[in-house]
C-alpha positions in Angstrom: 141.9 20.7 97.8 139.6 23.5 97.0 136.2 24.6 98.3 134.6 23.5 95.1 135.8 20.0 95.7 134.1 20.0 99.1 130.9 21.4 97.5 130.9 18.6 94.9 131.5 15.9 97.6 128.7 17.3 99.9 126.3 17.4 97.0 126.9 13.7 96.1 126.5 12.6 99.7 123.2 14.5 100.1 121.8 13.5 96.8 123.1 9.9 97.2 123.6 9.9 93.5 126.3 11.2 91.1 123.5 11.9 88.5 121.3 13.9 90.8 124.3 15.8 92.3 125.5 16.7 88.8 122.0 18.1 88.0 122.0 20.1 91.2 125.4 21.5 90.5 124.6 22.2 86.8 127.7 20.2 85.6 128.0 17.0 83.6 128.3 13.7 85.5 131.7 12.5 84.1 133.6 15.6 85.3 131.9 15.3 88.7 133.0 11.7 89.0 136.5 12.6 88.1 136.6 15.4 90.7 135.5 12.9 93.4 138.1 10.4 92.2 140.8 13.1 92.4 139.7 14.0 95.9 139.9 10.4 97.0 143.3 10.1 95.4 144.5 13.2 97.2 143.2 12.0 100.6 144.4 8.4 99.9 141.1 6.9 101.1 137.9 5.7 99.7 135.0 8.0 100.5 132.1 6.0 99.0 131.2 2.3 99.2 131.4 1.0 95.7 128.3 -0.6 94.2 126.0 0.6 97.0 122.4 1.7 95.9 121.6 4.4 97.0 125.2 5.6 97.3 126.6 5.5 100.8 129.7 6.9 102.4 132.4 4.9 104.1 133.1 5.6 107.7 135.9 7.9 106.7 133.6 9.5 104.1 131.0 10.2 106.7 133.7 11.8 108.9 134.9 13.9 106.0 131.3 14.9 105.1 130.6 16.3 108.5 133.7 18.4 108.5 133.2 19.5 104.9 129.7 20.8 105.8 131.2 22.7 108.7 134.0 24.2 106.5 131.6 25.3 103.8 129.3 26.9 106.4 132.3 28.7 107.9 133.4 29.9 104.5 129.9 31.4 103.8 129.9 33.0 107.2 133.3 34.6 106.6 132.2 35.8 103.1 129.0 37.3 104.6 130.7 39.0 107.5 133.4 40.4 105.3 130.8 41.9 102.9 128.9 43.4 105.9 132.1 44.9 107.4 133.0 46.4 104.0 129.5 47.9 103.6 129.5 49.4 107.1 132.8 51.2 106.4 131.3 53.0 103.5 130.4 56.5 104.5 128.4 59.3 102.8 128.7 62.8 104.3 126.0 65.4 103.7 126.3 69.1 104.1 123.1 71.0 104.7 121.8 74.5 105.6 120.0 74.4 109.0 116.5 75.5 107.8 116.2 72.4 105.6 115.9 70.2 108.7 112.6 71.8 109.5 111.3 70.6 106.1 111.7 67.3 104.4 115.4 66.7 104.7 115.0 64.8 108.0 112.4 62.5 106.3 114.7 62.0 103.3 117.7 61.1 105.5 115.6 58.7 107.7 114.3 56.9 104.6 117.8 56.7 103.2 119.0 55.1 106.4 116.3 52.5 106.2 117.0 51.7 102.6 120.8 51.7 103.0 121.3 50.1 106.5 125.0 49.3 106.0 125.9 52.8 104.9 127.3 55.2 107.5 125.6 58.6 107.1 127.1 61.8 108.5 125.4 65.2 108.6 127.3 68.4 108.8 125.6 71.8 109.0 127.3 74.4 106.7 126.4 77.3 104.5 125.9 76.7 100.7 129.2 78.4 100.1 131.0 76.2 102.6 129.3 73.2 100.9 130.8 74.0 97.5 134.3 74.3 99.0 133.8 71.1 101.0 132.7 69.2 97.9 135.7 70.3 96.0 138.0 69.3 98.8 136.3 65.9 99.3 135.1 66.6 102.8 131.5 66.0 101.9 129.8 63.9 99.2 126.6 65.9 98.7 125.2 69.3 99.8 121.7 70.6 100.3 121.2 74.4 100.1 119.1 77.2 98.9 121.4 79.4 96.9 122.2 79.4 93.2 126.0 79.3 93.3 127.7 78.1 90.1 131.1 76.4 90.0 132.5 74.3 87.2 133.6 71.6 89.6 130.2 70.8 91.0 126.7 69.9 89.6 123.7 71.6 91.1 120.2 70.0 90.8 117.1 72.0 91.6 114.9 69.7 93.6 112.0 72.0 94.1 111.0 75.6 94.9 109.6 76.0 98.4 106.9 78.7 98.9 107.7 81.5 101.4 105.6 82.7 104.3 105.5 85.6 106.7 105.7 85.0 110.4 103.6 87.5 112.4 102.6 88.1 116.0 99.1 87.0 116.8 98.0 90.6 117.3 99.4 91.9 114.0 96.8 93.6 111.7 98.1 91.8 108.6 96.7 88.5 110.0 93.3 89.8 108.8 94.5 88.9 105.3 94.1 85.2 105.8 94.8 84.3 102.2 98.2 86.0 102.5 100.1 89.2 101.8 102.4 90.6 99.2 105.9 92.0 99.6 104.4 95.5 99.0 102.3 94.9 102.1 105.3 94.4 104.4 107.8 96.8 102.9 107.3 99.3 105.7 107.3 96.7 108.5 110.2 95.9 110.8 111.5 92.8 109.0 113.9 90.3 110.6 116.1 88.3 108.3 118.7 85.6 108.9 121.4 84.4 109.1 124.0 87.1 109.8 127.1 85.0 108.8 128.8 84.6 105.5 127.3 86.2 102.5 125.5 85.4 100.2 122.8 83.8 102.4 119.0 83.4 102.8 119.0 87.0 104.1 120.6 88.4 100.9 118.2 86.2 98.9 115.2 87.8 100.6 116.6 91.3 100.1 117.0 90.5 96.4 113.2 89.6 96.3 112.4 93.1 97.5 114.8 94.6 95.0 113.4 92.7 92.1 110.0 93.9 93.0 111.3 97.5 93.0 110.7 97.8 96.8 113.2 99.3 99.3 112.5 98.2 102.9 114.0 100.6 105.3 113.7 98.7 108.5 115.6 95.4 108.0 117.4 93.7 110.9 119.6 90.7 110.2 120.0 88.2 113.1 122.1 85.1 113.7 119.6 82.3 113.0 115.9 81.5 112.3 115.0 80.7 115.9 116.2 84.1 117.1 114.3 85.9 114.3 111.1 84.0 115.2 111.6 84.7 118.8 111.7 88.4 118.1 108.5 88.1 116.1 106.8 86.2 118.9 107.8 89.1 121.2 106.0 91.5 118.9 109.2 93.2 117.6 108.5 92.8 113.9 107.9 90.2 111.2 110.0 87.6 109.4 110.1 85.9 106.0 110.6 82.1 106.3 110.3 79.0 104.1 106.9 77.2 104.3 108.5 74.3 106.2 109.4 76.7 109.1 105.7 76.5 110.2 106.8 73.5 112.2 108.5 76.0 114.6 105.7 76.8 117.0 106.0 79.6 119.6 103.3 81.3 121.7 101.6 84.2 119.7 103.4 83.2 116.5 101.4 82.9 113.3 102.2 82.3 109.6 100.5 83.5 106.4 101.5 82.9 102.8 103.6 85.4 100.8 101.6 85.7 97.6 104.1 87.2 95.1 105.0 84.9 92.2 108.6 85.2 93.0 108.2 84.4 96.6 109.9 81.0 96.6 113.1 79.6 98.0 114.8 77.0 95.7 116.2 73.9 97.3 119.3 72.5 95.5 121.2 69.2 95.8 124.8 69.6 94.9 127.3 66.9 94.0 130.7 66.7 92.4 130.7 66.7 88.6 130.7 63.1 87.2 129.8 61.7 90.7 127.0 59.3 89.8 127.7 56.4 92.0 125.0 54.0 93.4 124.9 55.8 96.8 124.1 59.2 95.1 121.5 57.6 92.8 119.8 56.0 95.8 119.8 59.3 97.6 118.0 61.0 94.6 115.5 58.2 94.7 114.8 58.8 98.4 114.3 62.5 97.7 111.6 61.8 95.1 110.0 59.0 97.1 109.4 61.5 100.0 108.2 64.2 97.5 105.7 61.7 96.1 104.4 60.8 99.6 104.0 64.5 100.4 102.3 65.2 97.1 105.0 67.8 96.3 105.5 68.8 92.6 109.0 68.4 91.1 110.7 68.1 87.8 112.9 65.0 87.7 114.2 65.9 84.2 116.5 68.3 86.0 118.7 65.4 87.1 
């Protein structure tokens, strides 16, 4: 006896007609009749009263019907639960540089969770260099960073270029330039950069911006993290270059103005393993651009 035999029997009972049951099951009536006859032969009992109109079950047939419905219901429940358990066990691990959480990454991850409720999502903070290594070793599935690091084993997609800003103390004279300042305006300032760990980093990226503009700042101090750099700025110790999204970090006496140089942007990259184009990764790309659309942020999706 197979589950399909139970489905056939239940359909005939509920439709009270072999013809209607066959239509419901999308099969021809003769094969359906044979299946019911085979079922009766296997059980050694008669399930339907012969000649009844509409078709009625025997007492044994009614008993069999009630239990068949329960068995089919249990089978569907087992199928559904098994699928759910299988989906929960799927995990996607994301590496990210810390500054991106001040921007849109948190919104992207939240939307991704809503759209993929059965997918387990793990976030791991790591530098861009660490992300490349972790991708190649299979410890993460996707990385979000700011540095252009090439490796034949991974695929890097430019999501967008985030404008840079200058963080200043509320008493700093440069705040008079409300439209913004240029790198040449801050080259003689005491500039805090971050982070101080593994190179290359956002700090080396900012130093390269000065170099590309033929500027040589003499008073650069590299500290451990963005919060520490901005804390020094709020204390009046100097200034700091940060991504636009860092404006969400609010401290007393801390102000932000745009950096106006054309090159004053910080790229945001999403990095995956080469040939890794599974449904989970494609869905994540979709979430990125859904958030960008909601925030009216320009991007070039042809880069995918």
